[in-house]
VEXDREN-2710 file (C-alpha; in Angstrom, 1 decimal):
% VEXDREN-2710
k/r/px/py/pz
1/UNK/-9.1/35.3/8.4
2/UNK/-9.1/32.6/5.7
3/UNK/-6.3/30.1/5.4
4/UNK/-4.6/29.8/2.1
5/UNK/-5.1/26.6/0.0
6/UNK/-1.3/26.1/0.1
7/UNK/-1.3/26.3/4.0
8/UNK/-4.2/23.9/4.3
9/UNK/-2.6/21.4/1.9
10/UNK/0.7/21.6/3.9
11/UNK/-1.2/21.1/7.1
12/UNK/-3.2/18.1/5.8
13/UNK/0.0/16.5/4.4
14/UNK/1.7/16.9/7.7
15/UNK/-1.2/15.5/9.6
16/UNK/-1.5/12.5/7.3
17/UNK/2.2/11.8/7.7
18/UNK/1.9/11.9/11.5
19/UNK/-1.3/9.8/11.5
20/UNK/0.2/7.1/9.3
21/UNK/3.5/7.1/11.2
22/UNK/5.6/7.7/8.1
23/UNK/9.3/7.5/8.9
24/UNK/11.5/10.4/8.0
25/UNK/13.4/9.8/4.7
26/UNK/17.0/8.6/4.9
27/UNK/19.7/11.2/5.3
28/UNK/23.5/10.7/5.6
29/UNK/24.6/11.5/9.1
30/UNK/21.2/10.6/10.6
31/UNK/19.9/7.2/12.0
32/UNK/19.1/4.9/9.1
33/UNK/15.3/4.5/9.0
34/UNK/14.1/1.1/10.1
35/UNK/12.1/-1.2/7.9
36/UNK/10.9/-4.7/7.7
37/UNK/10.9/-6.9/4.6
38/UNK/10.3/-10.5/3.8
39/UNK/13.2/-12.4/2.2
40/UNK/13.0/-15.0/-0.6
41/UNK/12.7/-17.8/1.9
42/UNK/9.6/-16.2/3.5
43/UNK/11.3/-14.9/6.7
44/UNK/10.8/-11.4/7.9
45/UNK/13.7/-9.2/8.9
46/UNK/14.0/-5.7/10.2
47/UNK/17.1/-3.5/9.7
48/UNK/17.1/-2.8/13.5
49/UNK/18.0/-6.5/14.2
50/UNK/21.4/-5.8/12.7
51/UNK/22.3/-2.9/15.0
52/UNK/25.8/-3.4/16.2
53/UNK/27.1/-4.5/12.8
54/UNK/27.9/-2.5/9.7
55/UNK/25.2/-2.9/7.0
56/UNK/25.3/-2.4/3.2
57/UNK/22.0/-1.8/1.4
58/UNK/22.2/-2.5/-2.3
59/UNK/19.4/-1.8/-4.7
60/UNK/19.4/-4.4/-7.4
61/UNK/17.6/-5.4/-10.7
62/UNK/19.0/-8.5/-12.3
63/UNK/18.0/-7.3/-15.8
64/UNK/19.7/-3.9/-15.6
65/UNK/22.8/-3.7/-17.8
66/UNK/24.7/-1.8/-15.1
67/UNK/23.9/-4.5/-12.5
68/UNK/25.0/-7.1/-15.1
69/UNK/28.3/-5.2/-15.5
70/UNK/28.9/-5.7/-11.8
71/UNK/27.6/-9.3/-11.5
72/UNK/27.4/-11.4/-14.7
73/UNK/30.2/-9.7/-16.6
74/UNK/32.8/-9.1/-13.9
75/UNK/31.8/-10.7/-10.6
76/UNK/32.6/-7.4/-9.0
77/UNK/29.7/-7.1/-6.6
78/UNK/29.8/-10.8/-5.6
79/UNK/33.5/-10.4/-4.7
80/UNK/32.6/-7.3/-2.6
81/UNK/29.8/-9.2/-0.9
82/UNK/32.1/-12.1/0.0
83/UNK/34.8/-9.8/1.3
84/UNK/32.4/-7.7/3.3
85/UNK/30.4/-10.5/4.8
86/UNK/33.7/-12.4/5.7
87/UNK/34.5/-9.3/7.7
88/UNK/31.2/-9.3/9.6
89/UNK/29.3/-6.9/7.4
90/UNK/25.6/-7.5/6.7
91/UNK/24.9/-7.1/3.0
92/UNK/21.2/-6.7/2.1
93/UNK/20.1/-6.7/-1.6
94/UNK/16.7/-5.0/-2.2
95/UNK/14.7/-5.1/-5.4
96/UNK/12.0/-2.4/-5.4
97/UNK/10.6/-3.3/-8.9
98/UNK/6.8/-3.3/-8.9
99/UNK/4.9/-6.5/-9.6
100/UNK/5.4/-7.4/-13.3
101/UNK/8.0/-4.8/-13.9
102/UNK/11.5/-5.5/-15.3
103/UNK/13.6/-7.5/-12.9
104/UNK/10.7/-8.5/-10.6
105/UNK/11.8/-12.1/-10.1
106/UNK/9.9/-14.5/-7.9
107/UNK/11.8/-16.3/-5.2
108/UNK/12.8/-19.3/-7.4
109/UNK/14.1/-16.9/-10.1
110/UNK/16.1/-14.9/-7.6
111/UNK/17.6/-18.1/-6.2
112/UNK/18.6/-19.3/-9.7
113/UNK/20.0/-15.9/-10.6
114/UNK/22.0/-15.7/-7.3
115/UNK/23.5/-19.2/-8.0
116/UNK/24.4/-18.3/-11.6
117/UNK/26.2/-15.1/-10.7
118/UNK/27.7/-16.4/-7.4
119/UNK/25.9/-13.7/-5.4
120/UNK/26.9/-13.7/-1.7
121/UNK/24.6/-11.2/-0.1
122/UNK/23.4/-11.9/3.5
123/UNK/19.8/-11.7/2.2
124/UNK/17.7/-10.6/-0.7
125/UNK/14.3/-8.8/-0.4
126/UNK/11.5/-7.9/-2.8
127/UNK/10.1/-4.5/-2.1
128/UNK/7.3/-4.6/-4.6
129/UNK/5.3/-1.7/-3.2
130/UNK/8.4/0.4/-3.3
131/UNK/8.0/1.7/0.3
132/UNK/11.6/1.0/1.4
133/UNK/13.0/2.2/-1.9
134/UNK/11.2/5.5/-1.6
135/UNK/12.1/5.8/2.1
136/UNK/15.8/5.6/1.1
137/UNK/15.2/7.6/-2.1
138/UNK/16.8/4.7/-4.1
139/UNK/16.9/5.9/-7.7
140/UNK/19.1/3.5/-9.6
141/UNK/20.3/-0.1/-9.7
142/UNK/22.8/-0.3/-8.2
143/UNK/22.3/2.4/-5.5
144/UNK/24.3/1.7/-2.4
145/UNK/24.0/2.8/1.2
146/UNK/26.4/2.0/4.1
147/UNK/25.2/2.1/7.7
148/UNK/27.7/2.0/10.6
149/UNK/27.4/-0.2/13.7
150/UNK/25.6/2.5/15.6
151/UNK/22.8/2.5/13.0
152/UNK/23.8/5.8/11.3
153/UNK/23.7/6.2/7.6
154/UNK/27.2/7.1/6.6
155/UNK/27.3/6.7/2.8
156/UNK/24.8/6.9/0.0
157/UNK/25.5/6.9/-3.8
158/UNK/27.1/5.0/-6.6
159/UNK/29.2/1.9/-6.2
160/UNK/32.2/3.7/-7.7
161/UNK/33.5/6.8/-9.3
162/UNK/33.1/6.0/-13.0
163/UNK/29.5/6.1/-14.2
164/UNK/29.6/3.7/-17.1
165/UNK/28.4/0.2/-18.1
166/UNK/31.9/-0.8/-19.3
167/UNK/33.5/-3.6/-17.4
168/UNK/37.0/-2.2/-18.1
169/UNK/36.2/0.9/-16.0
170/UNK/35.8/-1.1/-12.8
171/UNK/39.6/-1.5/-12.3
172/UNK/40.1/2.3/-12.9
173/UNK/37.4/3.5/-10.6
174/UNK/37.5/4.4/-6.9
175/UNK/35.1/1.9/-5.2
176/UNK/33.2/4.1/-2.7
177/UNK/31.7/1.1/-0.9
178/UNK/35.0/-0.5/-0.1
179/UNK/36.4/2.9/0.9
180/UNK/33.5/3.6/3.3
181/UNK/33.8/0.1/4.9
182/UNK/37.6/0.6/5.3
183/UNK/37.1/4.0/6.9
184/UNK/34.6/2.6/9.4
185/UNK/36.9/-0.4/10.2
186/UNK/39.8/2.0/10.9
187/UNK/37.6/4.2/13.1
188/UNK/37.7/7.1/10.6
189/UNK/34.8/9.3/9.4
190/UNK/33.8/8.2/5.9
191/UNK/35.8/10.4/3.6
192/UNK/33.2/10.3/0.7
193/UNK/29.8/10.2/2.3
194/UNK/27.9/11.1/-0.9
195/UNK/28.3/10.3/-4.6
196/UNK/26.1/10.4/-7.6
197/UNK/24.4/7.0/-8.1
198/UNK/24.3/5.6/-11.6
199/UNK/22.6/2.8/-13.4
200/UNK/19.0/1.9/-14.5
201/UNK/16.1/3.7/-12.9
202/UNK/14.4/1.7/-10.1
203/UNK/11.3/0.3/-11.7
204/UNK/8.7/1.5/-9.2
END
């Protein structure tokens, strides 16, 4: 009996994934997939080293108008970062732009941008091969993920409820990231675990 091409392709794909040790893609309610990236100072960090603390993953592109709305034009994300990190949360900014693509800043450019916009993330990583972005299915900048202290992914989606590039909408929107962190701090399940991300497409 001959195997169908579709069956053979599926088998080869599965075998390749097992052979290469590919991690399962991120899913809300499941353990957040571990990863290791190098920060702009040259130090390597793994997500697993932050277990026991709440973690926010934020996909970023300094040249995206939606990112600029929340950084340059309003200071919204830097304020969130400062409040979160003051409360013990680890905030990791990740840029998955491929080499030479829009927003792919080198370390010096990142540092200058962070200073200019008063960014207060715990760390900033370049993910130029897009491996971590694809692992988390990061689609937009910003795209936000919240991980609880046990290492479970509890929120994935947009930063807030109004999908626009207008600064004036920030005050009217429900901030899903703040809400998720407040739920975790209060010992409640995250009431909105998913939302539609919005912004610029990640420049893989």
